C-alpha atoms as one frame of an Amber mdcrd trajectory, in Angstrom:
protein
 -13.695   6.259  -1.834 -13.024   9.230   0.447 -16.149  11.070   1.589 -16.206
  14.826   2.067 -16.156  14.390   5.836 -13.196  11.955   5.945  -9.532  12.876
   5.778  -7.086  10.830   3.719  -5.386   9.151   6.694  -8.659   7.927   8.175
  -9.736   6.776   4.707  -6.548   4.721   4.352  -7.024   3.127   7.778 -10.629
   2.301   6.856  -9.585   0.813   3.494  -6.972  -1.439   5.127  -9.620  -2.625
   7.599 -12.218  -3.243   4.864  -9.826  -5.098   2.563  -7.817  -7.123   5.123
  -9.611  -6.873   8.534  -6.353  -5.459   9.973  -6.562  -2.407  12.200  -3.614
  -0.091  11.567  -2.493   3.404  12.478  -0.903   5.359   9.626   2.481   6.724
  10.701   3.862   8.535   7.640   4.277   8.339   3.879   7.456   6.503   2.846
   7.483   6.767  -0.922   5.604   8.456  -3.768   5.617   6.982  -7.265   4.108
   8.840 -10.185   3.644   7.974 -13.829   1.641   8.948 -16.886  -0.776   6.124
 -17.690  -1.901   8.029 -20.764  -1.221  11.426 -22.273  -4.026  12.867 -20.119
  -3.763  10.831 -16.935  -1.056  11.323 -14.296  -1.275   8.724 -11.520   0.298
   8.633  -8.068   0.863   5.667  -5.778   1.927   6.279  -2.186   3.443   3.759
   0.221   2.759   4.474   3.896   4.378   3.184   7.055   1.665   1.842   9.344
   1.601   0.464  12.853  -0.252  -2.825  13.315  -2.931  -2.506  16.008  -5.111
  -5.625  15.788  -6.590  -8.358  13.636  -5.718 -11.266  11.391  -5.537 -11.036
   7.615  -8.838 -12.030   6.022  -8.849 -10.688   2.492 -11.910  -9.173   0.872
 -12.212 -11.629  -2.044 -13.735  -8.956  -4.286 -10.507  -6.938  -3.977  -7.670
  -9.478  -3.496  -6.979 -13.173  -3.851  -3.667 -13.573  -2.009  -1.054 -11.841
   0.140   2.490 -12.551   1.213   4.635 -11.331   4.130   8.296 -11.092   3.061
  11.556  -9.722   4.398  13.420  -6.993   2.529  15.865  -9.606   1.213  13.051
 -11.866   0.018  11.343  -8.931  -1.694  14.391  -8.468  -3.899  13.847 -11.926
  -5.418  10.171 -11.393  -6.282   8.656 -10.131  -9.515   7.130  -6.791  -8.541
   4.764  -4.326 -10.149   6.456  -1.096 -11.226   5.889   1.049  -8.129   7.003
  -1.701  -5.713  10.088  -2.397  -7.833  10.933   1.303  -7.765  10.373   1.497
  -3.975  12.570  -1.539  -3.423  15.418  -0.266  -5.620  15.349   3.361  -4.467
  14.556   2.949  -0.774  14.860  -0.545   0.643  17.859  -1.845  -1.263  20.098
   1.103  -0.339
């Protein structure tokens, strides 16, 4: 949740820290994916480039149960949710 006093970039950095214990610096957005999840709900998912600053991955078990570091080539072989599949095919694969 983004409070009224927090900008989106700082909120993203805080969320990464809370969910993974990694400290990152947001560099720039890389990809925007949008879709209609219902006739009244338009959703957006944004992938950001971040710089690793510090920490080791320790997932918040209430949010996630696993993670995986992969190369671009390895990503092509994985089953991906829609926005990651789109990002891979439109950005990384080319």
